[in-house]
C-alpha positions in Angstrom: -71.9 -34.6 -12.8 -69.3 -35.1 -10.2 -68.9 -32.6 -7.5 -65.7 -30.5 -7.5 -64.2 -30.4 -4.1 -63.3 -26.8 -3.3 -60.3 -26.2 -1.1 -58.4 -23.1 -0.3 -55.4 -22.4 -2.5 -53.0 -22.4 0.4 -53.9 -26.0 1.2 -52.7 -27.4 -2.1 -49.1 -28.6 -2.0 -48.1 -27.8 -5.6 -48.8 -24.0 -5.1 -46.2 -24.0 -2.3 -43.8 -25.8 -4.6 -44.1 -22.9 -7.1 -44.3 -20.0 -4.6 -41.8 -21.5 -2.1 -38.6 -20.7 -4.1 -39.1 -17.0 -4.7 -40.5 -16.6 -1.2 -37.3 -18.0 0.3 -35.2 -15.6 -1.9 -37.3 -12.6 -0.7 -36.9 -13.7 3.0 -33.1 -14.2 2.5 -32.7 -10.8 0.9 -34.5 -9.1 3.8 -32.2 -11.0 6.2 -29.1 -9.9 4.2 -30.4 -6.3 4.3 -30.8 -6.6 8.1 -27.2 -7.9 8.5 -25.9 -5.1 6.2 -27.6 -2.4 8.3 -26.8 -3.9 11.7 -23.0 -4.5 11.0 -21.6 -1.9 8.6 -18.2 -2.3 7.1 -15.3 -0.9 9.0 -13.7 2.2 7.5 -10.3 1.6 5.9 -7.9 4.1 7.5 -4.6 5.3 6.0 -4.7 3.1 2.9 -2.6 5.6 1.0 0.4 5.3 3.4 0.1 1.5 3.4 0.2 1.5 -0.4 3.3 3.6 -0.4 5.0 1.2 2.0 4.1 -1.8 -0.1 5.6 -0.1 -3.2 8.8 0.6 -1.3 9.0 -3.1 -0.3 8.4 -4.2 -3.9 11.0 -1.8 -5.2 13.6 -3.1 -2.7 12.9 -6.6 -3.8 13.3 -5.7 -7.5 16.6 -3.8 -6.7 17.9 -6.9 -4.8 17.4 -8.9 -8.0 19.4 -6.5 -10.2 22.8 -8.4 -9.8 21.2 -11.7 -10.6 19.5 -10.3 -13.7 22.8 -8.8 -14.9 24.6 -12.1 -14.4 21.8 -13.9 -16.3 22.1 -11.5 -19.2 25.9 -11.8 -19.2 25.6 -15.6 -19.4 23.2 -15.4 -22.2 24.9 -12.8 -24.3 28.6 -12.9 -23.3 28.7 -9.2 -22.6 30.1 -8.3 -19.2 27.9 -6.3 -16.9 28.6 -2.6 -17.1 30.5 -2.9 -20.4 27.6 -2.0 -22.7 29.1 0.4 -25.3 
């Protein structure tokens, strides 16, 4: 009978290959939690007013394109702008 060499489980390299991946994920998640607690997100202030200003800008751009759209439709249909009866 040959003698089995008994060594501790943490001294075997293949166990660290199996345990290493999940262990790194757990460590990374704790580091992410630390960062989330240490540096919270800044509050967004007055987002409603900024949204209204963006809508006004978009409406102004759309209104500026109205003559070009009328001319395009006139060229395609032959109907003069403002003469839709």
